[in-house]
OpenMM code with the backbone's topology and positions (N, CA, C; nanometers):
from openmm import Vec3, app, unit

residues = "MET THR LYS LYS ARG THR ASP LEU HIS ASN PHE ILE GLN ASN THR ILE GLN SER GLN LYS VAL PHE TYR ARG TYR PHE ARG LYS LYS GLY PHE LYS ARG PHE PHE LYS GLN ASN ILE LEU ASP SER GLU GLY SER ASN GLU ILE LYS ALA LYS SER ILE ALA LEU GLY VAL PHE VAL GLY LEU THR PRO LEU TRP GLY PHE HIS THR VAL VAL ILE LEU PHE LEU ALA SER VAL LEU LYS LEU ASN LYS LEU LEU SER TYR MET GLY THR HIS VAL SER PHE PRO LEU PHE ILE PRO PHE ILE ILE PHE LEU SER MET VAL VAL GLY GLY PRO PHE VAL GLY GLU GLN ALA GLN PHE THR TYR GLU THR LEU ASP LEU GLU PHE ALA LYS SER HIS LEU LEU GLN TYR VAL ILE GLY SER SER ILE LEU ALA ALA SER SER SER LEU VAL ILE GLY PHE SER THR TYR PHE ILE LEU GLU ASN PHE LYS PRO SER ARG SER LYS".split()
positions = [
    Vec3(-3.0754, 0.9831, -0.5713),
    Vec3(-2.9805, 0.9471, -0.4668),
    Vec3(-2.9694, 1.0615, -0.3662),
    Vec3(-2.9433, 1.0254, -0.2449),
    Vec3(-2.9255, 1.1267, -0.1422),
    Vec3(-2.7875, 1.1885, -0.1547),
    Vec3(-2.7714, 1.3030, -0.0885),
    Vec3(-2.6430, 1.3728, -0.0954),
    Vec3(-2.5293, 1.2867, -0.0418),
    Vec3(-2.5548, 1.2136, 0.0671),
    Vec3(-2.4518, 1.1295, 0.1271),
    Vec3(-2.4073, 1.0199, 0.0301),
    Vec3(-2.5025, 0.9573, -0.0375),
    Vec3(-2.4687, 0.8530, -0.1344),
    Vec3(-2.3961, 0.9111, -0.2548),
    Vec3(-2.4356, 1.0309, -0.2977),
    Vec3(-2.3704, 1.0958, -0.4107),
    Vec3(-2.2262, 1.1292, -0.3765),
    Vec3(-2.2026, 1.1818, -0.2556),
    Vec3(-2.0668, 1.2140, -0.2135),
    Vec3(-1.9803, 1.0886, -0.2083),
    Vec3(-2.0341, 0.9802, -0.1546),
    Vec3(-1.9605, 0.8547, -0.1480),
    Vec3(-1.9318, 0.8026, -0.2888),
    Vec3(-2.0303, 0.8108, -0.3761),
    Vec3(-2.0120, 0.7661, -0.5142),
    Vec3(-1.9024, 0.8479, -0.5825),
    Vec3(-1.9031, 0.9799, -0.5653),
    Vec3(-1.7999, 1.0656, -0.6241),
    Vec3(-1.6625, 1.0334, -0.5674),
    Vec3(-1.6555, 1.0081, -0.4370),
    Vec3(-1.5291, 0.9736, -0.3729),
    Vec3(-1.4721, 0.8449, -0.4319),
    Vec3(-1.5573, 0.7449, -0.4485),
    Vec3(-1.5125, 0.6177, -0.5044),
    Vec3(-1.4668, 0.6368, -0.6485),
    Vec3(-1.5413, 0.7124, -0.7261),
    Vec3(-1.5042, 0.7380, -0.8655),
    Vec3(-1.3695, 0.8092, -0.8745),
    Vec3(-1.3456, 0.9085, -0.7891),
    Vec3(-1.2184, 0.9811, -0.7902),
    Vec3(-1.1029, 0.8903, -0.7511),
    Vec3(-1.1244, 0.8018, -0.6544),
    Vec3(-1.0199, 0.7083, -0.6134),
    Vec3(-0.9855, 0.6145, -0.7273),
    Vec3(-1.0860, 0.5609, -0.7927),
    Vec3(-1.0635, 0.4706, -0.9053),
    Vec3(-0.9931, 0.5439, -1.0185),
    Vec3(-1.0325, 0.6678, -1.0449),
    Vec3(-0.9722, 0.7455, -1.1523),
    Vec3(-0.8239, 0.7719, -1.1252),
    Vec3(-0.7871, 0.8037, -0.9998),
    Vec3(-0.6458, 0.8299, -0.9697),
    Vec3(-0.5625, 0.7039, -0.9885),
    Vec3(-0.6175, 0.5865, -0.9559),
    Vec3(-0.5439, 0.4626, -0.9768),
    Vec3(-0.5308, 0.4315, -1.1256),
    Vec3(-0.6338, 0.4628, -1.2038),
    Vec3(-0.6263, 0.4406, -1.3479),
    Vec3(-0.5157, 0.5255, -1.4104),
    Vec3(-0.5030, 0.6502, -1.3652),
    Vec3(-0.3993, 0.7396, -1.4172),
    Vec3(-0.2614, 0.6821, -1.3864),
    Vec3(-0.2414, 0.6354, -1.2632),
    Vec3(-0.1126, 0.5782, -1.2245),
    Vec3(-0.0797, 0.4562, -1.3097),
    Vec3(-0.1738, 0.3650, -1.3270),
    Vec3(-0.1469, 0.2431, -1.4024),
    Vec3(-0.1269, 0.2707, -1.5509),
    Vec3(-0.1969, 0.3696, -1.6067),
    Vec3(-0.1734, 0.4081, -1.7460),
    Vec3(-0.0322, 0.4621, -1.7636),
    Vec3(0.0114, 0.5448, -1.6692),
    Vec3(0.1459, 0.6008, -1.6706),
    Vec3(0.2494, 0.4893, -1.6633),
    Vec3(0.2282, 0.3929, -1.5740),
    Vec3(0.3189, 0.2804, -1.5574),
    Vec3(0.3245, 0.1960, -1.6837),
    Vec3(0.2088, 0.1646, -1.7392),
    Vec3(0.2004, 0.0806, -1.8579),
    Vec3(0.2632, 0.1503, -1.9789),
    Vec3(0.2461, 0.2810, -1.9896),
    Vec3(0.2991, 0.3572, -2.1027),
    Vec3(0.4521, 0.3566, -2.1038),
    Vec3(0.5114, 0.3692, -1.9868),
    Vec3(0.6568, 0.3751, -1.9784),
    Vec3(0.7229, 0.2389, -1.9899),
    Vec3(0.6593, 0.1355, -1.9439),
    Vec3(0.7224, 0.0049, -1.9382),
    Vec3(0.8016, -0.0067, -1.8082),
    Vec3(0.8233, -0.1301, -1.7631),
    Vec3(0.8843, -0.1515, -1.6325),
    Vec3(1.0273, -0.0975, -1.6252),
    Vec3(1.1110, -0.1286, -1.7253),
    Vec3(1.2521, -0.0863, -1.7190),
    Vec3(1.2657, 0.0654, -1.7131),
    Vec3(1.1973, 0.1330, -1.8039),
    Vec3(1.2072, 0.2793, -1.8084),
    Vec3(1.1459, 0.3420, -1.6823),
    Vec3(1.0343, 0.2881, -1.6379),
    Vec3(0.9691, 0.3364, -1.5167),
    Vec3(1.0628, 0.3195, -1.3970),
    Vec3(1.1238, 0.2014, -1.3847),
    Vec3(1.2164, 0.1727, -1.2742),
    Vec3(1.3359, 0.2676, -1.2779),
    Vec3(1.3923, 0.2878, -1.3944),
    Vec3(1.5106, 0.3747, -1.4062),
    Vec3(1.4764, 0.5199, -1.3760),
    Vec3(1.3724, 0.5718, -1.4381),
    Vec3(1.3399, 0.7138, -1.4225),
    Vec3(1.2824, 0.7471, -1.2853),
    Vec3(1.1943, 0.6644, -1.2345),
    Vec3(1.1224, 0.7000, -1.1127),
    Vec3(1.1834, 0.6450, -0.9847),
    Vec3(1.2710, 0.5484, -0.9957),
    Vec3(1.3306, 0.4935, -0.8741),
    Vec3(1.4809, 0.5169, -0.8722),
    Vec3(1.5531, 0.4661, -0.9707),
    Vec3(1.6986, 0.4799, -0.9690),
    Vec3(1.7440, 0.6253, -0.9823),
    Vec3(1.6796, 0.7017, -1.0701),
    Vec3(1.7226, 0.8396, -1.0942),
    Vec3(1.6508, 0.9416, -1.0064),
    Vec3(1.5668, 0.8966, -0.9131),
    Vec3(1.4949, 0.9920, -0.8285),
    Vec3(1.5886, 1.0485, -0.7215),
    Vec3(1.5439, 1.1575, -0.6592),
    Vec3(1.6249, 1.2248, -0.5585),
    Vec3(1.6407, 1.1398, -0.4334),
    Vec3(1.7513, 1.1608, -0.3636),
    Vec3(1.7704, 1.0970, -0.2342),
    Vec3(1.8614, 0.9764, -0.2403),
    Vec3(1.9076, 0.9376, -0.1236),
    Vec3(1.9934, 0.8210, -0.1131),
    Vec3(1.9098, 0.6942, -0.1251),
    Vec3(1.9789, 0.5832, -0.1400),
    Vec3(1.9082, 0.4556, -0.1480),
    Vec3(1.8334, 0.4266, -0.0188),
    Vec3(1.8866, 0.4726, 0.0929),
    Vec3(1.8199, 0.4536, 0.2213),
    Vec3(1.6868, 0.5288, 0.2252),
    Vec3(1.6877, 0.6529, 0.1776),
    Vec3(1.5644, 0.7328, 0.1736),
    Vec3(1.4633, 0.6693, 0.0789),
    Vec3(1.5092, 0.6221, -0.0353),
    Vec3(1.4193, 0.5580, -0.1320),
    Vec3(1.3556, 0.4336, -0.0725),
    Vec3(1.4364, 0.3503, -0.0065),
    Vec3(1.3843, 0.2273, 0.0538),
    Vec3(1.2862, 0.2601, 0.1667),
    Vec3(1.3177, 0.3592, 0.2479),
    Vec3(1.2268, 0.3993, 0.3558),
    Vec3(1.0962, 0.4534, 0.2985),
    Vec3(1.1051, 0.5270, 0.1887),
    Vec3(0.9859, 0.5828, 0.1255),
    Vec3(0.8934, 0.4724, 0.0763),
    Vec3(0.9504, 0.3740, 0.0093),
    Vec3(0.8696, 0.2640, -0.0420),
    Vec3(0.8128, 0.1817, 0.0733),
    Vec3(0.8938, 0.1572, 0.1766),
    Vec3(0.8470, 0.0802, 0.2925),
    Vec3(0.7311, 0.1524, 0.3617),
    Vec3(0.7414, 0.2845, 0.3762),
    Vec3(0.6321, 0.3607, 0.4367),
    Vec3(0.5056, 0.3500, 0.3518),
    Vec3(0.5217, 0.3561, 0.2201),
    Vec3(0.4068, 0.3429, 0.1307),
    Vec3(0.3396, 0.2075, 0.1432),
    Vec3(0.4190, 0.1016, 0.1519),
    Vec3(0.3637, -0.0326, 0.1677),
    Vec3(0.2914, -0.0437, 0.3019),
    Vec3(0.3515, 0.0123, 0.4068),
    Vec3(0.2889, 0.0081, 0.5388),
    Vec3(0.1518, 0.0753, 0.5361),
    Vec3(0.1469, 0.1962, 0.4830),
    Vec3(0.0197, 0.2692, 0.4785),
    Vec3(-0.0786, 0.2000, 0.3838),
    Vec3(-0.0280, 0.1452, 0.2740),
    Vec3(-0.1151, 0.0781, 0.1782),
    Vec3(-0.1844, -0.0450, 0.2346),
    Vec3(-0.1223, -0.1099, 0.3330),
    Vec3(-0.1809, -0.2311, 0.3904),
    Vec3(-0.2608, -0.2056, 0.5177),
    Vec3(-0.2593, -0.0842, 0.5669),
    Vec3(-0.3387, -0.0531, 0.6858),
    Vec3(-0.4848, -0.0341, 0.6460),
    Vec3(-0.5753, -0.0475, 0.7423),
    Vec3(-0.7180, -0.0351, 0.7093),
    Vec3(-0.7657, 0.1092, 0.7017),
    Vec3(-0.6967, 0.1909, 0.6278),
    Vec3(-0.7342, 0.3314, 0.6095),
    Vec3(-0.7936, 0.3508, 0.4703),
    Vec3(-0.8758, 0.2565, 0.4274),
    Vec3(-0.9285, 0.2576, 0.2906),
    Vec3(-0.9850, 0.3942, 0.2548),
    Vec3(-0.9345, 0.4497, 0.1467),
    Vec3(-0.9817, 0.5785, 0.0984),
    Vec3(-0.8976, 0.6958, 0.1445),
    Vec3(-0.8145, 0.6754, 0.2437),
    Vec3(-0.7327, 0.7845, 0.2970),
    Vec3(-0.5839, 0.7628, 0.2751),
    Vec3(-0.5463, 0.6593, 0.2012),
    Vec3(-0.4053, 0.6283, 0.1816),
    Vec3(-0.3276, 0.7450, 0.1230),
    Vec3(-0.3830, 0.8106, 0.0230),
    Vec3(-0.3110, 0.9192, -0.0435),
    Vec3(-0.2870, 1.0346, 0.0510),
    Vec3(-0.3877, 1.0756, 0.1237),
    Vec3(-0.3739, 1.1875, 0.2170),
    Vec3(-0.2731, 1.1543, 0.3259),
    Vec3(-0.2853, 1.0359, 0.3825),
    Vec3(-0.1971, 0.9944, 0.4920),
    Vec3(-0.0531, 0.9838, 0.4439),
    Vec3(-0.0316, 0.9241, 0.3267),
    Vec3(0.1051, 0.9033, 0.2800),
    Vec3(0.1721, 1.0347, 0.2428),
    Vec3(0.0995, 1.1247, 0.1824),
    Vec3(0.1605, 1.2540, 0.1486),
    Vec3(0.1956, 1.3324, 0.2746),
    Vec3(0.1103, 1.3257, 0.3757),
    Vec3(0.1390, 1.3926, 0.5025),
    Vec3(0.2615, 1.3306, 0.5698),
    Vec3(0.2629, 1.1976, 0.5831),
    Vec3(0.3743, 1.1304, 0.6512),
    Vec3(0.5060, 1.1469, 0.5755),
    Vec3(0.5014, 1.1364, 0.4435),
    Vec3(0.6238, 1.1522, 0.3646),
    Vec3(0.6789, 1.2938, 0.3780),
    Vec3(0.5917, 1.3923, 0.3863),
    Vec3(0.6370, 1.5310, 0.4054),
    Vec3(0.6986, 1.5495, 0.5432),
    Vec3(0.6314, 1.4988, 0.6454),
    Vec3(0.6802, 1.5138, 0.7826),
    Vec3(0.8132, 1.4416, 0.8013),
    Vec3(0.8253, 1.3204, 0.7447),
    Vec3(0.9466, 1.2407, 0.7615),
    Vec3(1.0536, 1.2727, 0.6579),
    Vec3(1.0255, 1.3684, 0.5704),
    Vec3(1.1181, 1.4122, 0.4657),
    Vec3(1.1630, 1.2959, 0.3765),
    Vec3(1.0637, 1.2215, 0.3295),
    Vec3(1.0881, 1.1101, 0.2391),
    Vec3(1.0393, 1.1461, 0.0997),
    Vec3(1.0693, 1.0624, 0.0040),
    Vec3(1.0290, 1.0837, -0.1342),
    Vec3(0.8787, 1.0571, -0.1479),
    Vec3(0.8029, 1.1610, -0.1765),
    Vec3(0.6564, 1.1498, -0.1814),
    Vec3(0.6092, 1.0591, -0.2951),
    Vec3(0.6734, 1.0683, -0.4107),
    Vec3(0.6327, 0.9861, -0.5249),
    Vec3(0.6541, 0.8378, -0.4954),
    Vec3(0.7691, 0.8028, -0.4412),
    Vec3(0.7951, 0.6625, -0.4107),
    Vec3(0.7019, 0.6117, -0.3009),
    Vec3(0.6739, 0.6962, -0.2036),
    Vec3(0.5807, 0.6572, -0.0981),
    Vec3(0.4418, 0.6343, -0.1561),
    Vec3(0.3993, 0.7234, -0.2431),
    Vec3(0.2687, 0.7088, -0.3071),
    Vec3(0.2638, 0.5802, -0.3899),
    Vec3(0.3716, 0.5519, -0.4623),
    Vec3(0.3760, 0.4291, -0.5423),
    Vec3(0.3667, 0.3061, -0.4518),
    Vec3(0.4271, 0.3130, -0.3344),
    Vec3(0.4224, 0.2006, -0.2415),
    Vec3(0.2824, 0.1708, -0.1907),
    Vec3(0.1979, 0.2733, -0.1810),
    Vec3(0.0617, 0.2502, -0.1326),
    Vec3(-0.0209, 0.1684, -0.2317),
    Vec3(0.0242, 0.1595, -0.3542),
    Vec3(-0.0514, 0.0853, -0.4551),
    Vec3(-0.0365, -0.0654, -0.4396),
    Vec3(0.0225, -0.1091, -0.3304),
    Vec3(0.0244, -0.2511, -0.2985),
    Vec3(-0.1187, -0.2985, -0.2715),
    Vec3(-0.2049, -0.2055, -0.2352),
    Vec3(-0.3456, -0.2407, -0.2126),
    Vec3(-0.4261, -0.2196, -0.3408),
    Vec3(-0.3743, -0.2734, -0.4479),
    Vec3(-0.4399, -0.2741, -0.5778),
    Vec3(-0.5789, -0.3370, -0.5612),
    Vec3(-0.6828, -0.2794, -0.6208),
    Vec3(-0.8193, -0.3272, -0.5962),
    Vec3(-0.8399, -0.4782, -0.6095),
    Vec3(-0.7702, -0.5431, -0.7006),
    Vec3(-0.7872, -0.6874, -0.7148),
    Vec3(-0.7247, -0.7639, -0.5981),
    Vec3(-0.6304, -0.7024, -0.5266),
    Vec3(-0.5639, -0.7688, -0.4143),
    Vec3(-0.6351, -0.7465, -0.2818),
    Vec3(-0.7306, -0.6557, -0.2765),
    Vec3(-0.7958, -0.6212, -0.1499),
    Vec3(-0.8589, -0.7433, -0.0819),
    Vec3(-0.9296, -0.8311, -0.1526),
    Vec3(-0.9829, -0.9494, -0.0828),
    Vec3(-0.8726, -1.0360, -0.0208),
    Vec3(-0.7598, -1.0491, -0.0897),
    Vec3(-0.6485, -1.1277, -0.0367),
    Vec3(-0.5855, -1.0585, 0.0846),
    Vec3(-0.5750, -0.9260, 0.0783),
    Vec3(-0.5197, -0.8508, 0.1910),
    Vec3(-0.6096, -0.8661, 0.3136),
    Vec3(-0.7401, -0.8558, 0.2930),
    Vec3(-0.8338, -0.8713, 0.4043),
    Vec3(-0.8262, -1.0136, 0.4596),
    Vec3(-0.8222, -1.1120, 0.3711),
    Vec3(-0.8127, -1.2513, 0.4151),
    Vec3(-0.6851, -1.2748, 0.4948),
    Vec3(-0.5698, -1.2306, 0.4411),
    Vec3(-0.4428, -1.2479, 0.5130),
    Vec3(-0.4436, -1.1745, 0.6462),
    Vec3(-0.5035, -1.0562, 0.6496),
    Vec3(-0.5119, -0.9808, 0.7747),
    Vec3(-0.5931, -1.0572, 0.8781),
    Vec3(-0.7014, -1.1192, 0.8348),
    Vec3(-0.7841, -1.1970, 0.9268),
    Vec3(-0.7094, -1.3203, 0.9772),
    Vec3(-0.6354, -1.3854, 0.8883),
    Vec3(-0.5592, -1.5041, 0.9270),
    Vec3(-0.4470, -1.4657, 1.0240),
    Vec3(-0.3752, -1.3582, 0.9947),
    Vec3(-0.2646, -1.3144, 1.0811),
    Vec3(-0.3171, -1.2648, 1.2150),
    Vec3(-0.4292, -1.1973, 1.2164),
    Vec3(-0.4835, -1.1418, 1.3399),
    Vec3(-0.5502, -1.2421, 1.4306),
    Vec3(-0.5888, -1.3578, 1.3766),
    Vec3(-0.6591, -1.4587, 1.4544),
    Vec3(-0.5895, -1.5011, 1.5823),
    Vec3(-0.4645, -1.5414, 1.5756),
    Vec3(-0.3970, -1.5861, 1.6978),
    Vec3(-0.3813, -1.4767, 1.8046),
    Vec3(-0.3848, -1.3526, 1.7660),
    Vec3(-0.3639, -1.2433, 1.8606),
    Vec3(-0.4915, -1.2011, 1.9343),
    Vec3(-0.6059, -1.2419, 1.8821),
    Vec3(-0.7308, -1.2107, 1.9520),
    Vec3(-0.7918, -1.3361, 2.0141),
    Vec3(-0.7252, -1.4485, 1.9975),
    Vec3(-0.7691, -1.5708, 2.0626),
    Vec3(-0.8788, -1.6461, 1.9915),
    Vec3(-0.9085, -1.6098, 1.8693),
    Vec3(-1.0111, -1.6843, 1.7956),
    Vec3(-0.9747, -1.6870, 1.6485),
    Vec3(-1.0211, -1.7868, 1.5816),
    Vec3(-1.0016, -1.7979, 1.4378),
    Vec3(-1.1378, -1.7860, 1.3705),
    Vec3(-1.1510, -1.6930, 1.2804),
    Vec3(-1.2757, -1.6786, 1.2064),
    Vec3(-1.2852, -1.7916, 1.1044),
    Vec3(-1.4030, -1.8470, 1.0913),
    Vec3(-1.4264, -1.9526, 0.9941),
    Vec3(-1.4695, -1.8872, 0.8629),
    Vec3(-1.3937, -1.9102, 0.7570),
    Vec3(-1.4208, -1.8465, 0.6291),
    Vec3(-1.4985, -1.9392, 0.5379),
    Vec3(-1.6133, -1.8919, 0.4965),
    Vec3(-1.6881, -1.9562, 0.3894),
    Vec3(-1.7414, -1.8449, 0.3008),
    Vec3(-1.7718, -1.8801, 0.1810),
    Vec3(-1.8206, -1.7802, 0.0862),
    Vec3(-1.9460, -1.7110, 0.1373),
    Vec3(-2.0322, -1.7852, 0.2030),
    Vec3(-2.1589, -1.7299, 0.2498),
    Vec3(-2.1421, -1.6311, 0.3648),
    Vec3(-2.0332, -1.6441, 0.4430),
    Vec3(-2.0177, -1.5594, 0.5614),
    Vec3(-1.9373, -1.4327, 0.5364),
    Vec3(-1.8783, -1.4181, 0.4198),
    Vec3(-1.7983, -1.2984, 0.3931),
    Vec3(-1.8892, -1.1823, 0.3555),
    Vec3(-1.9433, -1.1159, 0.4564),
    Vec3(-2.0290, -1.0010, 0.4346),
    Vec3(-1.9969, -0.8944, 0.5389),
    Vec3(-2.0726, -0.7866, 0.5387),
    Vec3(-2.0468, -0.6744, 0.6284),
    Vec3(-2.0610, -0.7139, 0.7747),
    Vec3(-2.1569, -0.7969, 0.8060),
    Vec3(-2.1748, -0.8417, 0.9448),
    Vec3(-2.0551, -0.9233, 0.9919),
    Vec3(-2.0014, -1.0059, 0.9035),
    Vec3(-1.8830, -1.0843, 0.9372),
    Vec3(-1.7656, -0.9918, 0.9683),
    Vec3(-1.7475, -0.8910, 0.8851),
    Vec3(-1.6373, -0.7967, 0.9070),
    Vec3(-1.6558, -0.7187, 1.0367),
    Vec3(-1.7782, -0.6777, 1.0657),
    Vec3(-1.8046, -0.6044, 1.1905),
    Vec3(-1.7765, -0.6906, 1.3130),
    Vec3(-1.8166, -0.8162, 1.3057),
    Vec3(-1.7999, -0.9033, 1.4219),
    Vec3(-1.6541, -0.9435, 1.4447),
    Vec3(-1.5688, -0.9289, 1.3450),
    Vec3(-1.4275, -0.9636, 1.3570),
    Vec3(-1.3380, -0.8421, 1.3305),
    Vec3(-1.3858, -0.7235, 1.3619),
    Vec3(-1.3118, -0.6014, 1.3310),
    Vec3(-1.1779, -0.5951, 1.4040),
    Vec3(-1.1742, -0.6297, 1.5307),
    Vec3(-1.0487, -0.6260, 1.6062),
    Vec3(-0.9468, -0.7207, 1.5452),
    Vec3(-0.9907, -0.8383, 1.5071),
    Vec3(-0.9016, -0.9355, 1.4434),
    Vec3(-0.8450, -0.8787, 1.3136),
    Vec3(-0.9289, -0.8135, 1.2341),
    Vec3(-0.8841, -0.7550, 1.1079),
    Vec3(-0.7857, -0.6409, 1.1306),
    Vec3(-0.8152, -0.5521, 1.2232),
    Vec3(-0.7279, -0.4364, 1.2479),
    Vec3(-0.5914, -0.4811, 1.2998),
    Vec3(-0.5893, -0.5733, 1.3954),
    Vec3(-0.4622, -0.6235, 1.4484),
    Vec3(-0.3857, -0.6980, 1.3393),
    Vec3(-0.4542, -0.7817, 1.2657),
    Vec3(-0.3897, -0.8567, 1.1586),
    Vec3(-0.3349, -0.7681, 1.0490),
    Vec3(-0.4094, -0.6664, 1.0107),
    Vec3(-0.3604, -0.5780, 0.9042),
    Vec3(-0.2429, -0.4943, 0.9527),
    Vec3(-0.2416, -0.4584, 1.0792),
    Vec3(-0.1274, -0.3831, 1.1336),
    Vec3(-0.0012, -0.4684, 1.1346),
    Vec3(-0.0150, -0.5940, 1.1755),
    Vec3(0.1002, -0.6853, 1.1761),
    Vec3(0.1455, -0.7138, 1.0330),
    Vec3(0.0503, -0.7387, 0.9443),
    Vec3(0.0820, -0.7638, 0.8039),
    Vec3(0.1507, -0.6423, 0.7412),
    Vec3(0.1015, -0.5230, 0.7721),
    Vec3(0.1605, -0.4007, 0.7176),
    Vec3(0.3035, -0.3813, 0.7677),
    Vec3(0.3252, -0.4011, 0.8966),
    Vec3(0.4588, -0.3824, 0.9534),
    Vec3(0.5582, -0.4838, 0.8967),
    Vec3(0.5191, -0.6097, 0.8942),
    Vec3(0.6117, -0.7125, 0.8449),
    Vec3(0.6375, -0.6972, 0.6949),
    Vec3(0.5348, -0.6679, 0.6188),
    Vec3(0.5523, -0.6495, 0.4737),
    Vec3(0.6388, -0.5284, 0.4430),
    Vec3(0.6191, -0.4196, 0.5173),
    Vec3(0.6995, -0.2998, 0.4909),
    Vec3(0.8460, -0.3231, 0.5254),
    Vec3(0.8739, -0.4007, 0.6293),
    Vec3(1.0132, -0.4331, 0.6617),
    Vec3(1.0770, -0.5173, 0.5514),
    Vec3(1.0068, -0.6194, 0.5059),
    Vec3(1.0602, -0.7058, 0.4005),
    Vec3(1.0806, -0.6271, 0.2717),
    Vec3(0.9812, -0.5500, 0.2318),
    Vec3(0.9904, -0.4716, 0.1077),
    Vec3(1.0982, -0.3632, 0.1206),
    Vec3(1.1061, -0.2993, 0.2369),
    Vec3(1.2063, -0.1946, 0.2579),
    Vec3(1.3483, -0.2470, 0.2460),
    Vec3(1.3774, -0.3580, 0.3145),
    Vec3(1.5119, -0.4160, 0.3064),
    Vec3(1.5408, -0.4695, 0.1668),
    Vec3(1.4410, -0.5301, 0.1041),
    Vec3(1.4591, -0.5804, -0.0327),
    Vec3(1.4878, -0.4659, -0.1293),
    Vec3(1.4145, -0.3581, -0.1146),
    Vec3(1.4349, -0.2417, -0.2009),
    Vec3(1.5750, -0.1847, -0.1825),
    Vec3(1.6186, -0.1727, -0.0582),
    Vec3(1.7528, -0.1203, -0.0311),
    Vec3(1.8583, -0.2107, -0.0946),
    Vec3(1.8422, -0.3414, -0.0793),
    Vec3(1.9374, -0.4363, -0.1373),
    Vec3(1.9402, -0.4236, -0.2895),
    Vec3(1.8251, -0.4163, -0.3517),
    Vec3(1.8171, -0.4037, -0.4978),
    Vec3(1.8794, -0.2732, -0.5445),
    Vec3(1.8483, -0.1639, -0.4765),
    Vec3(1.9034, -0.0344, -0.5161),
    Vec3(2.0552, -0.0293, -0.5000),
    Vec3(2.1063, -0.0917, -0.3965),
    Vec3(2.2517, -0.0962, -0.3779),
    Vec3(2.3186, -0.1750, -0.4897),
    Vec3(2.2536, -0.2781, -0.5376),
    Vec3(2.3107, -0.3584, -0.6456),
    Vec3(2.2944, -0.2954, -0.7829),
    Vec3(2.2014, -0.2025, -0.7978),
    Vec3(2.1808, -0.1353, -0.9262),
    Vec3(2.2414, 0.0034, -0.9286),
    Vec3(2.3309, 0.0317, -0.8341),
    Vec3(2.3950, 0.1636, -0.8323),
    Vec3(2.4667, 0.1866, -0.9632),
    Vec3(2.4472, 0.3051, -1.0227),
    Vec3(2.5219, 0.3319, -1.1471),
    Vec3(2.6718, 0.3412, -1.1164),
    Vec3(2.7505, 0.2756, -1.1969),
    Vec3(2.8956, 0.2813, -1.1737),
    Vec3(2.9475, 0.4168, -1.2181),
    Vec3(3.0279, 0.4733, -1.1351),
    Vec3(3.0826, 0.6063, -1.1633),
    Vec3(3.2119, 0.5908, -1.2440),
    Vec3(3.2251, 0.6697, -1.3473),
    Vec3(3.3477, 0.6638, -1.4287),
    Vec3(3.4574, 0.7424, -1.3598),
    Vec3(3.5793, 0.6910, -1.3676),
    Vec3(3.6917, 0.7563, -1.2995),
    Vec3(3.7594, 0.8559, -1.3870),
] * unit.nanometer
topology = app.Topology()
chain = topology.addChain("A")
for resn in residues:
    res = topology.addResidue(resn, chain)
    for name in ("N", "CA", "C"):
        topology.addAtom(name, app.Element.getBySymbol(name[0]), res)
């Protein structure tokens, strides 16, 4: 293999490995304990937590494949948000969901570029993606913005309802 292919292969392996570590950690703790320790008991107000998760979802749905971690850690630091929650939010682009995210991005972006791509199994290849790149980028940006707003407000609502009651 050439050096360029080896570097790309190593990059993909490292990305997959970091996601495996996250999912093992999540699975080991269980949802309730994970939710309590990493979300409810984490630093910051409920507003900061919701903004952190919303930012993670936004970055996770943008077409920055492979750079989500770098971008989210930079943005969370600059905006003074919770880095762990932001990082967790980027995992909305779970590898099994990527085809659905791309499909939804293409569907959402269609009306904004004035054309609708015709989807068939035979046409979903690299040439198809190149020829509809503007549609995908616009669609993924709209999908990311709308999803992050919905998830952000939902998270804030949930966190407000799960506030630990203070003893008097």
